[in-house]
C-alpha positions in Angstrom: 0.0 0.0 0.0 2.8 2.4 0.9 4.6 1.6 -2.3 1.5 2.4 -4.3 1.0 5.6 -2.5 4.6 6.6 -3.1 4.4 5.8 -6.8 1.4 8.1 -7.1 3.0 11.0 -5.4 6.5 10.8 -6.9 6.8 11.2 -10.7 8.9 8.6 -12.4 12.5 9.4 -13.2 12.7 11.5 -16.4 9.0 12.5 -16.2 8.2 16.2 -17.0 6.3 17.7 -14.1 3.8 20.6 -14.5 6.1 23.0 -12.7 9.0 21.9 -15.0 6.8 22.6 -18.0 5.9 26.0 -16.7 9.6 26.8 -16.3 10.4 25.7 -19.9 7.5 27.5 -21.6 6.7 30.4 -19.3 8.2 33.9 -19.5 11.1 35.2 -17.5 10.2 38.1 -15.1 12.3 41.2 -14.7 11.1 43.7 -12.1 12.1 47.3 -12.9 12.2 50.5 -10.9 10.9 53.9 -12.1 14.0 54.8 -14.1 14.3 51.4 -15.8 16.8 49.9 -13.4 16.6 46.2 -12.4 15.2 45.4 -9.0 14.8 41.7 -9.5 15.1 39.0 -12.2 13.9 35.4 -11.8 15.8 32.3 -12.9 13.9 32.0 -16.2 14.8 35.5 -17.2 18.5 34.9 -16.4 18.4 31.7 -18.5 16.8 33.4 -21.5 19.2 36.4 -21.3 22.1 34.1 -21.0 23.3 35.4 -17.6 24.7 33.2 -14.8 23.6 35.7 -12.1 22.3 39.1 -11.3 25.8 40.7 -11.6 26.1 39.5 -15.2 22.6 40.7 -15.9 23.5 44.2 -14.6 26.4 44.4 -17.1 24.2 43.2 -20.0 21.4 45.6 -19.1 23.6 48.7 -19.8 23.5 48.0 -23.5 20.2 46.1 -23.6 18.3 49.0 -22.0 19.4 51.4 -24.8 18.3 48.9 -27.5 14.8 48.4 -25.8 14.4 52.2 -25.6 15.4 52.5 -29.2 12.6 50.0 -30.0 10.0 52.2 -28.4 9.9 51.1 -24.7 9.7 53.8 -22.1 10.1 53.3 -18.3 8.4 56.6 -17.6 6.0 58.7 -19.6 4.2 57.6 -22.8 5.6 54.5 -24.6 5.5 54.1 -28.4 5.0 50.4 -27.8 5.0 47.8 -25.0 6.5 45.0 -27.0 10.0 44.8 -28.6 11.7 41.8 -30.3 15.5 41.6 -30.2 18.2 39.2 -31.3 20.7 38.6 -28.6 24.0 36.8 -29.2 24.5 33.3 -27.7 27.9 32.0 -26.8 28.7 28.4 -27.4 31.6 26.3 -28.9 33.0 29.3 -30.7 30.0 29.4 -33.1 28.2 32.7 -33.6 24.5 32.3 -32.9 21.6 34.5 -31.6 18.4 34.0 -29.7 15.3 36.0 -30.6 13.5 37.2 -27.5 10.2 39.1 -27.0 10.2 41.8 -24.3 6.8 42.7 -23.1 6.6 45.7 -20.7 3.8 45.9 -18.2 4.5 49.4 -16.9 3.6 51.0 -13.6 4.4 54.8 -13.7 5.1 54.8 -9.9 7.3 51.7 -9.5 8.6 51.0 -13.1 6.7 47.8 -13.8 7.5 44.3 -15.0 9.3 43.2 -18.1 8.3 39.8 -19.4 11.0 38.0 -21.4 9.9 35.2 -23.8 11.6 33.1 -26.4 10.1 33.8 -29.8 10.9 30.2 -30.8 8.9 28.8 -27.8 6.0 31.1 -28.6 6.0 29.9 -32.2 6.0 26.3 -31.0 3.1 27.0 -28.6 1.1 28.6 -31.4 1.7 25.6 -33.7 0.7 23.2 -31.0 -2.4 25.2 -30.2 -3.3 25.2 -33.9 -2.8 21.4 -34.1 -4.7 20.8 -30.9 -7.6 22.8 -32.2 -7.6 21.0 -35.5 -7.7 17.7 -33.7 -10.6 18.8 -31.6 -12.6 20.0 -34.6 -11.9 16.8 -36.6 -12.9 14.7 -33.6 -16.2 16.5 -33.4 -17.1 15.8 -37.0 -15.5 12.3 -37.4 -18.4 10.2 -36.0 -21.0 11.8 -38.2 -18.7 11.7 -41.3 -17.9 8.1 -40.6 -21.6 7.2 -40.4 -22.2 8.9 -43.8 -19.2 7.1 -45.4 -20.6 3.7 -44.3 -23.8 4.3 -46.3 -22.2 4.0 -49.8 -20.1 1.1 -48.6 -23.2 -0.7 -47.4 -25.0 0.0 -50.7 -22.0 -1.3 -52.7 -21.9 -4.5 -50.6 -25.6 -5.0 -51.1 -25.4 -4.6 -54.9 -22.3 -6.8 -55.2 -24.2 -9.6 -53.3 -27.1 -9.3 -55.8 -24.7 -9.5 -58.8 -22.9 -12.5 -57.2 -26.2 -14.3 -56.8 -27.2 -13.6 -60.4 -23.9 -14.9 -61.7 -24.1 -18.0 -59.5 -27.6 -18.8 -60.7 -26.8 -18.2 -64.3 -29.5 -15.5 -64.6 -26.8 -13.0 -65.7 -26.5 -14.8 -69.0 -30.2 -14.1 -69.8 -30.5 -11.2 -72.2 -33.7 -10.2 -70.4 -31.6 -9.3 -67.3 -29.2 -7.1 -69.2 -30.9 -3.8 -68.0 -31.0 -5.1 -64.5 -27.3 -5.9 -64.5 -26.5 -2.4 -65.9 -28.6 -0.8 -63.2 -26.7 -2.6 -60.5 -23.4 -1.6 -62.1 -24.5 2.0 -62.4 -25.5 2.0 -58.7 -22.0 0.7 -57.8 -20.4 3.4 -59.8 -22.5 6.1 -58.2 -21.9 4.9 -54.7 -18.2 4.5 -55.4 -18.1 8.1 -56.6 -20.0 9.3 -53.5 -17.6 7.4 -51.3 -14.6 8.9 -53.1 -15.9 12.4 -52.8 -16.7 12.0 -49.1 -13.2 10.6 -48.4 -11.4 13.3 -50.4 -13.3 16.1 -48.7 -12.6 14.7 -45.2 -8.9 14.0 -46.0 -8.5 17.5 -47.2 -9.1 18.7 -43.6 -6.5 16.4 -42.1 -3.9 16.1 -44.8 -1.4 19.0 -45.4 -1.4 18.5 -49.2 -2.5 22.1 -49.7 -0.1 23.6 -47.1 1.4 26.3 -49.3 0.7 29.8 -50.6 -1.4 29.8 -53.8 -4.3 31.5 -55.5 -7.6 29.7 -55.5 -11.4 30.2 -55.7 -12.9 30.7 -52.3 -16.1 29.3 -53.6 -14.4 25.8 -53.7 -13.6 26.0 -50.0 -17.2 27.2 -49.1 -18.8 24.5 -51.2 -16.4 21.9 -49.7 -17.1 23.2 -46.2 -20.9 22.9 -46.7 -20.5 19.4 -48.0 -18.4 18.4 -44.9 -20.9 19.9 -42.5 -23.9 18.0 -43.9 -23.2 14.9 -41.7 -22.6 16.8 -38.4 -25.7 18.9 -39.1 -27.8 15.8 -39.9 -26.7 14.3 -36.6 -28.4 17.1 -34.7 -31.4 17.1 -37.0 -30.5 20.2 -39.0 -29.7 21.0 -42.6 -27.0 23.0 -44.4 -28.0 25.7 -46.9 -25.4 27.1 -49.3 -25.5 30.4 -51.3 -22.5 31.0 -53.6 -21.9 33.8 -56.1 -21.9 33.0 -59.8 -18.4 34.2 -60.5 -15.1 33.2 -59.0 -13.7 34.9 -55.8 -10.0 34.4 -56.1 -8.0 34.8 -52.9 -4.3 34.3 -52.0 -3.5 32.1 -49.1 -2.8 28.7 -47.5 -5.7 26.5 -48.4 -4.9 23.9 -45.7 -4.9 26.6 -42.9 -8.0 28.4 -44.2 -9.8 25.0 -44.2 -9.0 24.7 -40.5 -10.2 28.2 -39.7 -13.5 27.8 -41.5 -14.1 24.5 -39.9 -13.6 25.9 -36.4 -16.1 28.7 -37.1 -18.6 26.4 -38.8 -18.7 24.1 -35.8 -19.1 27.1 -33.4 -22.0 28.3 -35.5 -23.6 24.8 -35.7 -23.8 24.5 -31.9 -26.4 27.3 -32.1 -28.6 25.6 -34.7 -31.7 24.1 -33.1 -33.4 20.9 -34.2 -35.0 21.2 -37.6 -33.0 24.4 -38.2 -30.4 25.3 -40.9 -26.8 26.2 -40.9 -26.3 28.8 -43.6 -23.1 29.1 -45.6 -23.2 32.4 -47.6 -20.4 33.7 -49.7 -20.6 37.1 -51.5 -18.4 40.0 -52.8 -18.3 43.2 -50.8 -16.2 46.2 -51.8 -13.3 44.2 -53.2 -13.4 41.6 -50.4 -14.9 38.2 -50.2 -17.3 37.8 -47.2 -18.3 34.4 -45.9 -21.1 34.3 -43.3 -21.9 31.3 -41.2 -25.0 31.3 -39.0 -27.8 29.1 -37.8 -31.5 29.7 -38.4 -34.4 28.1 -36.6 -36.9 26.2 -38.7 -40.7 26.3 -38.6 -40.7 23.1 -36.4 -37.7 24.0 -34.3 -38.3 24.2 -30.5 -38.8 27.7 -29.2 -35.7 29.2 -27.6 -36.1 31.2 -24.4 -33.6 33.8 -25.6 -31.3 34.0 -28.6 -27.8 32.8 -27.7 -25.2 35.4 -28.7 -22.1 34.4 -30.6 -19.1 34.0 -28.2 -16.1 36.2 -28.6 -12.6 35.1 -29.1 -11.2 35.2 -25.5 -9.4 31.9 -25.0 -9.4 32.4 -21.2 -13.2 32.0 -21.1 -13.1 28.3 -21.8 -10.9 26.1 -19.5 -11.8 23.1 -21.7 -10.3 24.9 -24.7 -13.4 25.0 -26.9 -12.9 28.8 -27.6 -9.3 28.2 -28.4 -10.6 26.9 -31.8 -12.1 30.4 -32.4 -8.9 32.1 -31.3 -6.9 29.9 -33.7 -9.4 30.7 -36.5 -9.0 34.4 -36.0 -5.2 34.1 -35.8 -5.1 32.2 -39.1 -7.3 34.7 -40.9 -5.4 37.6 -39.5 -2.2 36.1 -40.9 -3.9 36.1 -44.3 -4.8 39.8 -44.0 -8.4 38.8 -43.3 -10.7 39.2 -40.4 -13.1 36.9 -38.4 -15.7 38.4 -36.1 -18.5 37.1 -34.0 -21.9 38.7 -34.9 -25.0 38.7 -32.8 -28.5 38.0 -34.0 -29.0 41.7 -34.6 -26.0 41.9 -37.0 -26.1 41.6 -40.7 -27.5 38.0 -40.5 -31.3 37.8 -41.2 -33.8 38.2 -38.5 -34.1 35.1 -36.4 -30.5 34.0 -37.0 -28.7 32.5 -34.0 -24.9 32.3 -33.4 -23.2 33.9 -36.4 -19.6 34.5 -37.6 -18.3 36.5 -40.5 -15.1 36.1 -42.4 -13.5 38.6 -44.8 -10.6 38.1 -47.1 -9.1 40.3 -49.8 -9.9 39.2 -53.4 -6.7 38.8 -55.4 -6.3 40.2 -58.9 -5.5 36.8 -60.3 -8.6 35.3 -61.9 -6.9 32.1 -63.0 -7.8 28.8 -61.3 -5.4 27.5 -58.7 -4.6 23.8 -58.5 -7.0 22.1 -56.2 -5.6 20.0 -53.4 
């Protein structure tokens, strides 16, 4: 019993504890006085700045302070910015190297404030991990419904193959009178195989990085593909998907793979507000040289009455300990990196009256009207 208790309390050798992880990924803290002098620096800050102790940091700070002030930081008075990124040299084995650090000043006019020091490389890794985690969460949400829909053509093909097998075994396939019947079964097999292929390709497009590159493509393709993917999850909650696309192409520049992820996150968030017998609307149009995609739910005539409309949640990741809103934060970050915008809109926004949770996406339309290679 004691051995079991000890094994639960003591992490195994080599295991990474939560406090170790916080030390590796968290920022370093430098406490400043009113004139920008150092009052205190924790171990993480010393490690990131490459200093063995506080005395070494004092010597480094003489030149580093001037560089930070040149970047716009101010220890007293108005500051041009509160964040500066600098490359600091790193000593090691006679090889010249540098470490990129982000300095984030939380200023207090009376006492100077706190300077947070973070590794840009670590931040980029955390962003990539958050993006991957959000993708896995969204894919996990739709996978059961998509798998159910993919089984339907498989079952249909198995059924028709069994009929053909029976006809061949009985010799009825050689009868000219059964020619039309045989062709009908073969046609059904071809149609179901095409349906299965299309469903698999659409689903794989959201989990395979084949389109992970910058290119020009028609945003209508992504909207149509998204609507097709959302049919199964919508049907699972007794809802439908309605699509409205413009007649002409809406060419945009971007990473098709990342934009798929962003649109999937927003669609799932909008779908959660669609009641039974309602509809998830996927609307794409052109607005002042920009492509605008609107995703929102609408109650149907037979939908249960809602006590009050549920507003669209914002993008504050801290509001969801479980991480659901992290998907929305990732979607906004992806679109911002593409020069676009994602915003949550309430029922009183530009969506029709009676609309529930709504999201709008805007992307700049590129001047290239040629077709990109679809992946």
